[in-house]
Short mmCIF file of the C-alpha atoms (twelve columns), coordinates in Angstrom:
data_MODEL
# 
_entry.id   MODEL 
# 
loop_
_atom_site.group_PDB 
_atom_site.id 
_atom_site.type_symbol 
_atom_site.label_atom_id 
_atom_site.label_alt_id 
_atom_site.label_comp_id 
_atom_site.label_asym_id 
_atom_site.label_seq_id 
_atom_site.Cartn_x 
_atom_site.Cartn_y 
_atom_site.Cartn_z 
_atom_site.pdbx_PDB_model_num 
ATOM 1   C CA . MET A 1   9.228   9.676   33.103  1 
ATOM 2   C CA . PRO A 2   7.239   7.076   31.123  1 
ATOM 3   C CA . ARG A 3   7.183   7.393   27.360  1 
ATOM 4   C CA . PRO A 4   3.826   8.305   25.839  1 
ATOM 5   C CA . ARG A 5   2.131   5.360   24.212  1 
ATOM 6   C CA . ARG A 6   1.753   5.382   20.475  1 
ATOM 7   C CA . ALA A 7   -1.842  5.337   19.341  1 
ATOM 8   C CA . ARG A 8   -2.597  1.926   17.930  1 
ATOM 9   C CA . ALA A 9   -4.986  0.965   15.204  1 
ATOM 10  C CA . ARG A 10  -8.235  0.065   16.838  1 
ATOM 11  C CA . GLY A 11  -10.711 -2.311  15.325  1 
ATOM 12  C CA . ARG A 12  -10.371 -4.320  12.172  1 
ATOM 13  C CA . SER A 13  -9.511  -3.437  8.631   1 
ATOM 14  C CA . THR A 14  -13.210 -2.824  8.027   1 
ATOM 15  C CA . ASP A 15  -12.780 0.436   9.976   1 
ATOM 16  C CA . PHE A 16  -10.240 2.035   7.629   1 
ATOM 17  C CA . HIS A 17  -11.580 4.855   5.425   1 
ATOM 18  C CA . ALA A 18  -9.733  7.818   3.907   1 
ATOM 19  C CA . THR A 19  -10.414 10.332  1.161   1 
ATOM 20  C CA . GLY A 20  -8.302  12.468  -1.135  1 
ATOM 21  C CA . PRO A 21  -9.079  15.101  -3.758  1 
ATOM 22  C CA . ARG A 22  -10.071 12.559  -6.429  1 
ATOM 23  C CA . LEU A 23  -10.430 9.243   -4.651  1 
ATOM 24  C CA . ALA A 24  -11.503 7.387   -1.553  1 
ATOM 25  C CA . LEU A 25  -10.024 4.367   0.170   1 
ATOM 26  C CA . ARG A 26  -12.433 1.957   1.808   1 
ATOM 27  C CA . PRO A 27  -12.352 -1.683  2.856   1 
ATOM 28  C CA . LEU A 28  -12.832 -4.167  0.034   1 
ATOM 29  C CA . THR A 29  -15.910 -6.329  0.521   1 
ATOM 30  C CA . GLN A 30  -17.112 -9.628  -0.909  1 
ATOM 31  C CA . SER A 31  -19.621 -7.680  -3.019  1 
ATOM 32  C CA . ASP A 32  -16.709 -5.855  -4.729  1 
ATOM 33  C CA . LEU A 33  -15.140 -9.073  -6.057  1 
ATOM 34  C CA . PRO A 34  -17.164 -9.294  -9.311  1 
ATOM 35  C CA . ALA A 35  -15.966 -5.787  -10.268 1 
ATOM 36  C CA . VAL A 36  -12.326 -6.505  -9.369  1 
ATOM 37  C CA . GLU A 37  -11.920 -10.024 -10.761 1 
ATOM 38  C CA . PRO A 38  -11.794 -9.079  -14.484 1 
ATOM 39  C CA . TRP A 39  -8.693  -6.884  -14.043 1 
ATOM 40  C CA . TYR A 40  -7.034  -8.252  -10.897 1 
ATOM 41  C CA . GLY A 41  -4.352  -10.330 -12.663 1 
ATOM 42  C CA . GLU A 42  -3.484  -7.864  -15.447 1 
ATOM 43  C CA . THR A 43  -1.373  -5.415  -13.461 1 
ATOM 44  C CA . VAL A 44  1.605   -3.805  -15.170 1 
ATOM 45  C CA . LEU A 45  3.508   -2.929  -11.979 1 
ATOM 46  C CA . ARG A 46  4.143   -6.006  -9.897  1 
ATOM 47  C CA . PHE A 47  5.852   -5.160  -6.638  1 
ATOM 48  C CA . VAL A 48  6.680   -8.770  -5.909  1 
ATOM 49  C CA . PRO A 49  7.648   -11.504 -8.364  1 
ATOM 50  C CA . GLY A 50  5.076   -13.901 -9.722  1 
ATOM 51  C CA . ASP A 51  1.667   -13.793 -11.316 1 
ATOM 52  C CA . LEU A 52  -1.434  -12.686 -9.463  1 
ATOM 53  C CA . GLN A 53  -4.222  -15.213 -9.316  1 
ATOM 54  C CA . LEU A 54  -7.831  -14.741 -8.262  1 
ATOM 55  C CA . ALA A 55  -7.194  -17.212 -5.452  1 
ATOM 56  C CA . ASP A 56  -4.634  -14.704 -4.108  1 
ATOM 57  C CA . LEU A 57  -7.292  -11.990 -4.000  1 
ATOM 58  C CA . ARG A 58  -9.749  -14.211 -2.156  1 
ATOM 59  C CA . ARG A 59  -7.005  -15.290 0.263   1 
ATOM 60  C CA . GLN A 60  -6.037  -11.658 0.915   1 
ATOM 61  C CA . LEU A 61  -9.650  -10.736 1.612   1 
ATOM 62  C CA . THR A 62  -10.009 -13.665 4.019   1 
ATOM 63  C CA . ASP A 63  -6.709  -12.762 5.720   1 
ATOM 64  C CA . THR A 64  -7.830  -9.159  6.271   1 
ATOM 65  C CA . LEU A 65  -10.970 -10.335 8.008   1 
ATOM 66  C CA . ARG A 66  -8.921  -12.550 10.365  1 
ATOM 67  C CA . ASP A 67  -5.949  -10.290 11.077  1 
ATOM 68  C CA . GLU A 68  -6.364  -6.766  12.468  1 
ATOM 69  C CA . HIS A 69  -2.931  -5.824  11.046  1 
ATOM 70  C CA . ARG A 70  -3.868  -6.575  7.404   1 
ATOM 71  C CA . HIS A 71  -5.883  -4.154  5.331   1 
ATOM 72  C CA . LEU A 72  -7.220  -4.631  1.807   1 
ATOM 73  C CA . LEU A 73  -8.704  -1.403  0.541   1 
ATOM 74  C CA . ALA A 74  -10.699 -0.563  -2.543  1 
ATOM 75  C CA . ILE A 75  -9.599  2.552   -4.384  1 
ATOM 76  C CA . THR A 76  -12.668 4.318   -5.715  1 
ATOM 77  C CA . ILE A 77  -13.049 7.549   -7.637  1 
ATOM 78  C CA . HIS A 78  -15.449 9.896   -5.863  1 
ATOM 79  C CA . ASP A 79  -18.203 9.658   -8.477  1 
ATOM 80  C CA . ILE A 80  -17.781 5.900   -9.051  1 
ATOM 81  C CA . SER A 81  -18.612 3.489   -6.217  1 
ATOM 82  C CA . VAL A 82  -17.030 0.396   -7.782  1 
ATOM 83  C CA . PRO A 83  -13.319 -0.204  -7.135  1 
ATOM 84  C CA . VAL A 84  -10.857 0.994   -9.772  1 
ATOM 85  C CA . GLY A 85  -7.881  -0.192  -7.739  1 
ATOM 86  C CA . LEU A 86  -6.665  -2.084  -4.695  1 
ATOM 87  C CA . LEU A 87  -4.261  -1.182  -1.924  1 
ATOM 88  C CA . CYS A 88  -3.112  -3.883  0.478   1 
ATOM 89  C CA . PHE A 89  -0.966  -3.044  3.496   1 
ATOM 90  C CA . ARG A 90  0.064   -4.386  6.873   1 
ATOM 91  C CA . THR A 91  0.306   -2.342  10.046  1 
ATOM 92  C CA . ASP A 92  3.138   -2.776  12.527  1 
ATOM 93  C CA . TYR A 93  5.141   -4.886  10.049  1 
ATOM 94  C CA . PRO A 94  7.998   -5.659  10.313  1 
ATOM 95  C CA . ARG A 95  8.153   -3.461  13.441  1 
ATOM 96  C CA . PRO A 96  5.626   -1.463  15.449  1 
ATOM 97  C CA . GLY A 97  4.885   1.881   13.798  1 
ATOM 98  C CA . THR A 98  5.834   0.620   10.319  1 
ATOM 99  C CA . PHE A 99  3.361   0.173   7.476   1 
ATOM 100 C CA . THR A 100 4.201   -2.144  4.607   1 
ATOM 101 C CA . ILE A 101 2.362   -1.679  1.324   1 
ATOM 102 C CA . ASP A 102 2.211   -5.155  -0.181  1 
ATOM 103 C CA . LEU A 103 0.078   -4.481  -3.227  1 
ATOM 104 C CA . LEU A 104 -1.054  -1.503  -5.276  1 
ATOM 105 C CA . LEU A 105 -3.123  -2.195  -8.394  1 
ATOM 106 C CA . LEU A 106 -5.174  -0.052  -10.717 1 
ATOM 107 C CA . GLU A 107 -7.564  -1.095  -13.440 1 
ATOM 108 C CA . SER A 108 -5.902  -0.379  -16.812 1 
ATOM 109 C CA . PRO A 109 -8.097  2.611   -17.870 1 
ATOM 110 C CA . HIS A 110 -7.120  4.386   -14.633 1 
ATOM 111 C CA . ARG A 111 -3.354  3.835   -14.799 1 
ATOM 112 C CA . GLY A 112 -0.977  6.680   -15.577 1 
ATOM 113 C CA . ARG A 113 -3.277  9.345   -14.135 1 
ATOM 114 C CA . GLY A 114 -1.657  9.721   -10.713 1 
ATOM 115 C CA . LEU A 115 -4.284  7.734   -8.832  1 
ATOM 116 C CA . GLY A 116 -1.772  5.207   -7.468  1 
ATOM 117 C CA . GLY A 117 0.423   7.972   -6.077  1 
ATOM 118 C CA . GLU A 118 -2.592  9.772   -4.661  1 
ATOM 119 C CA . ALA A 119 -3.776  6.554   -2.980  1 
ATOM 120 C CA . VAL A 120 -0.383  6.105   -1.286  1 
ATOM 121 C CA . ILE A 121 -0.290  9.734   -0.137  1 
ATOM 122 C CA . VAL A 122 -3.861  9.555   1.193   1 
ATOM 123 C CA . LEU A 123 -2.935  6.373   3.079   1 
ATOM 124 C CA . GLU A 124 0.188   8.000   4.537   1 
ATOM 125 C CA . LYS A 125 -1.709  11.103  5.669   1 
ATOM 126 C CA . GLU A 126 -4.419  9.025   7.301   1 
ATOM 127 C CA . VAL A 127 -1.930  6.800   9.105   1 
ATOM 128 C CA . VAL A 128 0.154   9.729   10.375  1 
ATOM 129 C CA . GLY A 129 -2.980  11.706  11.269  1 
ATOM 130 C CA . ARG A 130 -4.266  8.829   13.391  1 
ATOM 131 C CA . GLY A 131 -0.884  8.573   15.123  1 
ATOM 132 C CA . MET A 132 -0.527  4.981   13.964  1 
ATOM 133 C CA . GLY A 133 3.002   5.193   12.577  1 
ATOM 134 C CA . GLN A 134 5.696   7.146   10.800  1 
ATOM 135 C CA . ARG A 135 7.520   4.700   8.506   1 
ATOM 136 C CA . PHE A 136 6.266   3.263   5.224   1 
ATOM 137 C CA . LEU A 137 7.796   0.353   3.309   1 
ATOM 138 C CA . ALA A 138 7.086   -1.211  -0.074  1 
ATOM 139 C CA . PRO A 139 8.761   -4.388  -1.356  1 
ATOM 140 C CA . VAL A 140 9.499   -4.177  -5.072  1 
ATOM 141 C CA . ALA A 141 10.778  -6.897  -7.397  1 
ATOM 142 C CA . ALA A 142 14.277  -5.769  -8.423  1 
ATOM 143 C CA . SER A 143 13.389  -6.498  -12.054 1 
ATOM 144 C CA . GLN A 144 10.470  -4.046  -12.030 1 
ATOM 145 C CA . GLY A 145 12.045  -0.749  -13.040 1 
ATOM 146 C CA . ARG A 146 8.688   1.015   -13.458 1 
ATOM 147 C CA . ALA A 147 7.661   0.048   -9.940  1 
ATOM 148 C CA . LEU A 148 10.993  1.264   -8.528  1 
ATOM 149 C CA . TYR A 149 10.583  4.555   -10.383 1 
ATOM 150 C CA . PHE A 150 7.011   4.893   -9.072  1 
ATOM 151 C CA . TRP A 151 8.201   4.718   -5.453  1 
ATOM 152 C CA . LEU A 152 11.184  7.005   -6.106  1 
ATOM 153 C CA . ARG A 153 8.817   9.653   -7.519  1 
ATOM 154 C CA . LEU A 154 6.828   9.473   -4.268  1 
ATOM 155 C CA . GLY A 155 9.939   10.179  -2.215  1 
ATOM 156 C CA . TYR A 156 10.729  6.622   -1.174  1 
ATOM 157 C CA . ARG A 157 14.342  5.463   -1.112  1 
ATOM 158 C CA . PRO A 158 15.855  1.994   -1.389  1 
ATOM 159 C CA . LEU A 159 16.920  0.589   1.960   1 
ATOM 160 C CA . LEU A 160 20.488  -0.547  2.327   1 
ATOM 161 C CA . GLN A 161 21.048  -4.233  2.974   1 
ATOM 162 C CA . ALA A 162 22.179  -3.381  6.526   1 
ATOM 163 C CA . GLU A 163 18.811  -1.680  7.165   1 
ATOM 164 C CA . THR A 164 16.832  -4.718  6.055   1 
ATOM 165 C CA . ARG A 165 18.814  -7.226  8.117   1 
ATOM 166 C CA . SER A 166 18.870  -9.459  5.061   1 
ATOM 167 C CA . THR A 167 21.318  -12.329 4.956   1 
ATOM 168 C CA . ALA A 168 21.020  -12.697 1.198   1 
ATOM 169 C CA . THR A 169 23.653  -10.801 -0.777  1 
ATOM 170 C CA . LEU A 170 21.545  -10.454 -3.912  1 
ATOM 171 C CA . SER A 171 17.878  -10.240 -3.074  1 
ATOM 172 C CA . PRO A 172 15.219  -10.202 -5.812  1 
ATOM 173 C CA . ILE A 173 13.327  -7.690  -3.646  1 
ATOM 174 C CA . VAL A 174 14.243  -4.037  -3.135  1 
ATOM 175 C CA . TRP A 175 12.721  -2.537  -0.009  1 
ATOM 176 C CA . MET A 176 11.633  1.044   -0.612  1 
ATOM 177 C CA . ALA A 177 11.105  3.231   2.467   1 
ATOM 178 C CA . ARG A 178 9.933   6.665   3.459   1 
ATOM 179 C CA . ASP A 179 9.628   8.186   6.904   1 
ATOM 180 C CA . ALA A 180 6.785   10.647  7.355   1 
ATOM 181 C CA . GLY A 181 9.215   13.453  8.230   1 
ATOM 182 C CA . GLU A 182 11.477  13.000  5.184   1 
ATOM 183 C CA . HIS A 183 11.427  15.715  2.555   1 
ATOM 184 C CA . ALA A 184 10.357  14.316  -0.780  1 
ATOM 185 C CA . GLU A 185 11.231  16.296  -3.909  1 
ATOM 186 C CA . GLY A 186 8.993   14.134  -6.083  1 
ATOM 187 C CA . ARG A 187 5.881   14.583  -3.961  1 
ATOM 188 C CA . LYS A 188 4.483   17.786  -5.391  1 
ATOM 189 C CA . GLY A 189 0.764   17.145  -5.484  1 
ATOM 190 C CA . TYR A 190 -0.579  13.810  -6.530  1 
# 
């Protein structure tokens, strides 16, 4: 008996929209850049090493328009149309059915209010609801304790080196993972 086919993401990243109790996720557009540029490089939680430059943001936006597996979303609060955060992820990376969250940023006045966690949960629910995948990954710089704690609170767990197929014995990146069916103690609300 043939296996049922997994529903695949159709269209481009410009098709991805999702809403939660306090926020909405929508594709970032060129017209959003003036609102994002003042705070883009000032993030406290860096999930990968290095500084963020405005050229990186422009490159990410260009990449999302070219690649149907890349998504760069604006996080907006329901009563505010301008972005207060960004969420960048890749579909089917590194394997089909896996979603990798490459970047999660919030403008400083909106940090510490649970919006980042809510954005991740809204993304997960939308992805699972569309039948697009079940596994979520987030690379985190090993030196970023706050970022590691953030993902642990959301029910993610560090992958073992054997699970990542890494040849490096001491990687500067910790891969955090959560499968949609895993029970998460830390995920009570947003």
